[in-house]
C-alpha positions as CSV (number, residue, x, y, z in Angstrom):
1,X,-39.4,254.2,162.3
2,X,-38.9,250.5,163.0
3,X,-41.9,248.3,163.6
4,X,-40.4,245.8,166.0
5,X,-39.0,243.3,163.5
6,X,-38.1,239.9,164.9
7,X,-34.7,240.2,163.3
8,X,-32.6,243.0,161.7
9,X,-29.5,241.9,159.8
10,X,-26.8,244.6,159.4
11,X,-24.8,244.0,156.2
12,X,-26.6,242.3,153.4
13,X,-23.8,240.5,151.6
14,X,-22.6,236.9,151.2
15,X,-23.2,236.3,155.0
16,X,-26.1,238.5,155.9
17,X,-28.4,237.7,152.9
18,X,-28.5,233.9,153.4
19,X,-29.3,234.6,157.1
20,X,-32.2,236.8,156.0
21,X,-33.5,234.1,153.6
22,X,-33.4,231.3,156.2
23,X,-34.9,233.5,158.9
24,X,-37.7,234.5,156.6
25,X,-38.3,230.9,155.6
26,X,-38.7,230.1,159.4
27,X,-41.5,232.7,159.6
28,X,-39.6,235.5,161.3
29,X,-40.3,239.1,160.4
30,X,-37.0,240.3,159.0
31,X,-35.5,243.6,158.0
32,X,-32.1,244.4,156.6
33,X,-29.8,247.4,157.1
34,X,-27.1,248.3,154.6
35,X,-25.5,251.6,153.8
36,X,-25.2,250.7,150.1
37,X,-28.4,252.3,148.7
38,X,-28.0,250.7,145.3
39,X,-27.9,247.3,147.0
40,X,-30.9,248.1,149.1
41,X,-33.0,249.3,146.1
42,X,-32.0,246.2,144.1
43,X,-33.0,243.8,146.9
44,X,-36.4,245.5,147.4
45,X,-36.9,245.2,143.7
46,X,-36.2,241.4,143.9
47,X,-32.6,241.3,142.5
48,X,-29.9,239.3,144.1
49,X,-26.2,240.0,144.2
50,X,-24.9,236.7,145.7
51,X,-24.4,233.4,144.1
52,X,-26.5,231.2,146.4
53,X,-29.7,233.2,146.1
54,X,-31.5,233.8,142.8
55,X,-33.7,236.7,141.9
56,X,-36.6,234.4,142.5
57,X,-35.3,233.7,146.0
58,X,-35.1,237.4,146.8
59,X,-38.6,238.0,145.4
60,X,-39.9,235.3,147.7
61,X,-38.4,236.8,150.8
62,X,-39.6,240.2,149.9
63,X,-43.1,238.8,149.4
64,X,-42.8,237.2,152.8
65,X,-42.3,240.7,154.4
66,X,-38.5,241.3,154.2
67,X,-37.5,244.9,153.6
68,X,-34.1,246.3,153.1
69,X,-33.2,249.8,154.3
70,X,-30.4,252.2,154.7
71,X,-32.2,253.9,157.6
72,X,-31.1,252.8,161.1
73,X,-34.6,253.5,162.3
74,X,-35.5,249.9,161.2
75,X,-33.6,248.8,164.3
76,X,-36.2,250.3,166.6
77,X,-38.0,247.6,168.6
78,X,-36.1,244.7,167.0
79,X,-35.9,241.5,169.0
80,X,-32.6,240.4,167.6
81,X,-29.9,242.3,165.6
82,X,-27.2,240.3,163.9
83,X,-24.1,242.2,162.6
84,X,-22.6,240.7,159.4
85,X,-20.4,243.5,158.1
86,X,-17.0,243.1,156.4
87,X,-13.8,242.8,158.4
88,X,-11.0,243.3,155.9
89,X,-7.3,243.8,156.6
90,X,-5.9,247.3,156.7
91,X,-2.9,248.6,154.8
92,X,-0.5,247.2,157.4
93,X,-2.1,243.7,157.3
94,X,-3.9,244.2,160.7
95,X,-7.7,244.0,161.3
96,X,-9.9,246.8,160.1
97,X,-12.8,246.9,162.4
98,X,-14.3,250.2,161.2
99,X,-17.5,248.6,159.9
100,X,-18.0,246.7,163.2
101,X,-17.5,249.8,165.2
102,X,-19.8,251.8,163.0
103,X,-22.5,249.1,163.3
104,X,-22.0,248.9,167.1
105,X,-22.5,252.7,167.3
106,X,-25.7,252.5,165.2
107,X,-27.1,249.6,167.3
108,X,-26.3,251.5,170.5
109,X,-28.5,254.4,169.4
110,X,-31.5,252.0,169.0
111,X,-30.7,249.5,171.7
112,X,-33.7,248.4,173.8
113,X,-34.1,246.3,176.9
114,X,-34.1,242.6,176.2
115,X,-32.6,243.0,172.7
116,X,-30.2,240.2,171.5
117,X,-27.2,241.5,169.6
118,X,-25.0,239.0,167.8
119,X,-21.7,239.6,165.9
120,X,-21.1,237.2,163.1
121,X,-18.2,239.1,161.3
122,X,-15.0,237.2,161.5
123,X,-12.5,238.8,163.8
124,X,-9.8,238.2,166.5
125,X,-10.7,236.8,169.9
126,X,-11.8,239.5,172.3
127,X,-13.5,241.8,169.7
128,X,-17.1,241.2,171.0
129,X,-16.3,242.0,174.6
130,X,-13.5,244.6,174.1
131,X,-14.7,246.5,171.1
132,X,-18.4,245.9,170.6
133,X,-19.6,245.7,174.2
134,X,-18.3,249.1,175.3
135,X,-20.1,250.7,172.3
136,X,-23.3,249.1,173.3
137,X,-23.0,249.9,177.0
138,X,-22.1,253.6,176.6
139,X,-25.6,254.8,177.7
140,X,-25.7,252.7,180.8
141,X,-27.4,249.5,179.6
142,X,-25.4,246.4,180.6
143,X,-24.7,243.3,178.5
144,X,-26.1,240.2,180.2
145,X,-28.5,242.3,182.4
146,X,-30.4,244.8,180.2
147,X,-29.6,243.2,176.8
148,X,-28.0,240.0,175.4
149,X,-24.7,240.0,173.5
150,X,-23.1,237.0,171.8
151,X,-20.8,236.0,169.0
152,X,-21.6,233.3,166.4
153,X,-19.1,232.8,163.6
154,X,-20.5,232.7,160.0
155,X,-19.9,229.4,158.2
156,X,-21.2,230.4,154.7
157,X,-19.5,228.5,151.9
158,X,-20.6,230.1,148.6
159,X,-21.5,227.6,145.9
160,X,-21.8,224.6,148.4
161,X,-24.9,222.7,147.3
162,X,-24.7,220.3,150.2
163,X,-24.3,222.5,153.2
164,X,-26.2,225.7,153.7
165,X,-27.0,227.8,156.7
166,X,-29.7,225.5,158.0
167,X,-27.8,222.2,158.0
168,X,-24.4,223.6,159.1
169,X,-24.0,223.5,162.9
170,X,-24.1,227.1,164.4
171,X,-21.5,227.9,167.1
172,X,-22.7,230.4,169.7
173,X,-21.0,232.0,172.7
174,X,-22.4,234.8,174.9
175,X,-20.8,237.3,177.3
176,X,-22.8,235.5,180.0
177,X,-24.6,232.1,180.2
178,X,-27.9,233.9,179.8
179,X,-26.6,235.6,176.6
180,X,-25.5,232.2,175.3
181,X,-29.0,230.8,176.0
182,X,-30.7,233.7,174.2
183,X,-28.5,233.3,171.1
184,X,-29.0,229.5,171.1
185,X,-32.8,230.0,171.4
186,X,-32.7,232.5,168.4
187,X,-30.6,230.3,166.1
188,X,-32.5,227.2,166.9
189,X,-35.4,228.7,165.0
190,X,-33.4,228.7,161.8
191,X,-30.6,226.1,162.0
192,X,-30.8,222.4,162.8
193,X,-27.9,222.2,165.3
194,X,-26.7,224.8,167.7
195,X,-23.3,224.3,169.4
196,X,-22.7,226.2,172.6
197,X,-19.2,227.2,173.7
198,X,-18.0,228.8,177.0
199,X,-18.0,232.4,175.8
200,X,-17.5,234.9,173.0
201,X,-13.7,234.4,172.8
202,X,-14.1,230.6,172.3
203,X,-16.7,231.3,169.5
204,X,-14.4,233.8,167.8
205,X,-11.4,231.5,168.1
206,X,-13.4,228.6,166.6
207,X,-13.8,230.4,163.3
208,X,-10.1,231.3,163.1
209,X,-9.1,227.8,164.0
210,X,-11.2,226.4,161.2
211,X,-9.7,228.6,158.5
212,X,-6.2,228.5,159.9
213,X,-6.3,224.7,159.7
214,X,-7.2,224.9,156.0
215,X,-4.7,227.7,155.4
216,X,-1.8,225.8,156.8
217,X,-2.6,222.5,155.1
218,X,-3.1,224.2,151.8
219,X,0.3,225.8,152.2
220,X,1.8,222.4,153.0
221,X,0.5,221.0,149.7
222,X,1.6,224.1,147.8
223,X,5.2,223.7,149.2
224,X,5.0,220.0,148.3
225,X,4.0,220.9,144.8
226,X,7.2,222.9,144.4
227,X,9.7,220.2,145.5
228,X,7.7,217.3,144.0
229,X,8.1,219.1,140.6
230,X,11.9,219.3,141.2
231,X,12.0,215.6,142.1
232,X,9.8,214.6,139.2
233,X,7.1,213.3,141.5
234,X,3.4,213.4,140.6
235,X,1.9,215.0,143.7
236,X,-1.7,214.5,142.6
237,X,-1.0,210.7,142.4
238,X,0.6,210.9,145.8
239,X,-2.4,212.6,147.4
240,X,-4.8,210.1,145.8
241,X,-2.7,207.2,147.2
242,X,-2.5,208.8,150.7
243,X,-6.3,209.3,150.6
244,X,-6.9,205.6,150.5
245,X,-5.9,205.5,154.2
246,X,-9.2,205.3,156.1
247,X,-7.8,207.2,159.2
248,X,-5.3,209.8,160.1
249,X,-5.2,211.6,156.7
250,X,-7.4,214.3,155.1
251,X,-6.8,215.4,151.6
252,X,-5.8,219.0,150.8
253,X,-4.7,220.1,147.3
254,X,-2.2,222.6,145.9
255,X,-3.4,225.4,143.7
256,X,-2.3,228.8,142.1
257,X,-2.9,230.6,145.4
258,X,-5.7,231.0,147.9
259,X,-8.7,233.4,147.5
260,X,-12.1,234.3,148.9
261,X,-13.2,236.1,152.0
262,X,-11.7,233.7,154.5
263,X,-8.5,231.9,153.9
264,X,-6.3,234.9,152.7
265,X,-7.7,237.1,155.5
266,X,-8.9,235.3,158.6
267,X,-5.6,233.6,159.8
268,X,-4.1,237.1,159.8
269,X,-6.5,238.1,162.5
270,X,-5.2,235.3,164.6
271,X,-1.6,236.2,163.8
272,X,-2.3,239.8,164.7
273,X,-3.7,238.8,168.1
274,X,-0.8,236.5,168.9
275,X,1.7,239.3,168.0
276,X,0.0,241.5,170.7
277,X,1.3,238.9,173.2
278,X,4.8,239.6,172.1
279,X,5.8,236.8,169.7
280,X,5.0,235.8,166.2
281,X,2.6,233.0,165.1
282,X,5.1,231.3,162.9
283,X,2.9,228.6,161.4
284,X,0.4,231.2,160.1
285,X,3.0,233.6,158.9
286,X,4.9,230.9,157.0
287,X,1.7,229.5,155.5
288,X,0.8,233.0,154.3
289,X,4.2,233.4,152.8
290,X,3.9,230.1,150.9
291,X,0.4,230.7,149.6
292,X,1.0,234.3,148.6
293,X,4.0,233.3,146.4
294,X,2.1,230.6,144.5
295,X,0.9,232.9,141.6
296,X,4.5,233.8,141.0
297,X,5.5,230.2,141.1
298,X,2.8,229.3,138.5
299,X,4.3,232.0,136.3
300,X,7.7,230.4,136.7
301,X,6.3,227.1,135.6
302,X,4.6,228.8,132.6
303,X,7.9,230.4,131.6
304,X,9.6,227.0,131.7
305,X,6.9,225.3,129.6
306,X,7.1,228.0,126.9
307,X,10.8,228.0,127.0
308,X,10.9,224.3,126.4
309,X,9.0,225.1,123.2
310,X,11.4,227.9,122.3
311,X,8.9,230.6,123.1
312,X,9.0,233.5,125.5
313,X,6.1,234.6,127.6
314,X,6.4,238.0,125.8
315,X,4.2,237.8,122.7
316,X,2.6,234.5,123.6
317,X,-1.2,234.1,123.6
318,X,-2.1,232.8,127.1
319,X,-5.6,232.0,128.0
320,X,-6.7,231.8,131.6
321,X,-9.7,229.5,132.3
322,X,-11.7,230.4,135.4
323,X,-10.9,233.6,137.3
324,X,-13.1,233.4,140.4
325,X,-11.6,232.3,143.7
326,X,-13.4,228.9,143.7
327,X,-15.3,226.8,141.1
328,X,-18.9,227.4,140.0
329,X,-19.5,230.8,141.6
330,X,-19.1,234.5,140.4
331,X,-17.2,235.6,143.5
332,X,-13.8,237.2,142.6
333,X,-12.7,238.3,146.0
334,X,-9.0,237.8,146.5
335,X,-8.8,235.5,143.5
336,X,-5.3,234.3,142.8
337,X,-6.1,234.8,139.1
338,X,-5.4,238.6,139.6
339,X,-1.8,238.4,140.7
340,X,-1.2,235.7,138.1
341,X,-2.6,237.9,135.4
342,X,-0.7,240.9,136.6
343,X,2.6,239.0,136.4
344,X,1.9,237.6,133.0
345,X,1.0,241.0,131.6
346,X,4.2,242.5,133.1
347,X,6.1,239.9,131.1
348,X,4.4,240.9,127.9
349,X,1.9,238.1,127.5
350,X,-1.1,238.6,125.2
351,X,-3.5,237.6,127.9
352,X,-7.1,236.5,127.5
353,X,-9.5,234.8,129.7
354,X,-12.7,232.8,129.8
355,X,-15.1,232.4,132.7
356,X,-18.8,231.6,132.3
357,X,-19.5,233.5,135.6
358,X,-17.5,236.6,134.9
359,X,-18.4,238.5,131.7
360,X,-16.1,241.4,132.5
361,X,-12.9,241.0,134.5
362,X,-10.9,244.0,135.8
363,X,-7.1,243.7,136.3
364,X,-5.4,246.8,137.7
365,X,-8.2,249.0,136.4
366,X,-8.2,247.5,132.9
367,X,-11.4,245.7,131.8
368,X,-10.9,242.4,130.0
369,X,-13.8,240.8,128.1
370,X,-14.6,237.1,128.4
371,X,-13.7,235.2,125.2
372,X,-17.1,234.5,123.5
373,X,-16.1,231.2,121.9
374,X,-14.4,229.0,124.5
375,X,-13.0,226.2,122.3
376,X,-11.9,228.7,119.6
377,X,-10.0,230.6,122.2
378,X,-8.5,227.4,123.5
379,X,-7.4,226.3,120.1
380,X,-5.8,229.7,119.3
381,X,-3.8,230.0,122.5
382,X,-0.2,229.1,122.8
383,X,-0.9,228.1,126.4
384,X,-4.1,227.4,128.3
385,X,-3.9,227.8,132.1
386,X,-6.7,226.1,134.0
387,X,-7.2,228.2,137.1
388,X,-10.7,227.2,138.2
389,X,-12.3,224.0,136.8
390,X,-15.9,225.2,136.6
391,X,-18.4,222.3,136.1
392,X,-19.5,223.9,132.9
393,X,-16.1,223.2,131.3
394,X,-15.9,220.1,129.1
395,X,-12.3,219.4,130.1
396,X,-11.9,216.5,127.6
397,X,-12.9,218.9,124.8
398,X,-10.5,221.5,126.1
399,X,-7.7,219.0,126.3
400,X,-8.5,217.9,122.8
401,X,-8.4,221.4,121.3
402,X,-5.4,222.9,123.2
403,X,-1.8,223.0,122.1
404,X,-0.5,223.1,125.6
405,X,-2.2,223.2,129.1
406,X,-0.9,224.1,132.5
407,X,-3.4,222.6,134.9
408,X,-3.2,224.2,138.4
409,X,-6.0,222.0,139.8
410,X,-4.9,218.5,138.7
411,X,-8.1,217.8,136.8
412,X,-6.8,217.0,133.3
413,X,-4.3,214.6,131.7
414,X,-2.7,214.1,128.3
415,X,0.6,214.3,126.5
416,X,0.5,218.1,126.3
417,X,-0.9,218.6,129.8
418,X,1.3,219.7,132.6
419,X,0.0,219.7,136.2
420,X,1.0,221.9,139.1
């Protein structure tokens, strides 16, 4: 049975676990609910599975009273419940809210008067009121009267050493002004700045706007990379020059594709919602088309580089450096390295990889082992492809040892270096 925790977090992943840690630091009594029993047991034993929290961090929050469970009884008597479950895309590219619906059903069975329920999972505008609220109200309790219901978009940026949960402003919007007040009061205990918006739809839309903005601007740079190559223009030099303007410009950069839990997924939720109104969201859909094709474009550039040296991709030793979706973390979700590797393998490349954060890398069910000697692997490769420039990489040493480099991140230079 639950013992009236101040906070129960449902979903103990990259979003839920940092919330647990910050709330525990603030002195709240925190429990966590997750259906992955192996994850629950590991957390209670002091082992972390996310980049931003070490095993020592987990041991500290356990010592402070945190307990993870796969038993929904931990919800009984809770003051606040925050839902941080995954919201992936389904096979058709639309939103898969099965985990949100399951969480809502579980919370409804343990809902008590005065409880605050907050959804943090990224979703389309209207989910909190149209999907979650009916589940919670099925036994007669009313949101805004008998319990509080709000939405607050997660803004976790794995690997960001400057901005964490506490010093990143927290947007909150409730189904009523009283619900907004309750959510703001709760989050003010664990974050420095709370930003109130008119309602749940505004809060849901804010998260989608943030990531759609990035999605579209990254796509712009990716498309520029394609035609700047055709025109023999150094786009990286162009971006550096444009960045000297102190107003009206923010730098975005091209790359081999977009990855992670936000950019490849979240804008599709907005596109889905707009399509229900009867017309397409052309900006988002065009950006998605451009960003998705970047791994194939990178392969085209690789083919050209090897062809210029009278080599085919087939039979060439190609080394990928960095296979995570962003630098300096172990998170591989939606990494563009996977479609890049898949295409190179289909062309017959002898593919190898190195990543200090990923000892074993799976591509289409096949496990690849990280090269044990980085510089030896660099020197042996016909082509080195820099996919993620982890800080641990000595890029000068890599450039000095490599025969040929294709740099998808614009971080290296030299006679045998070619940049995206």
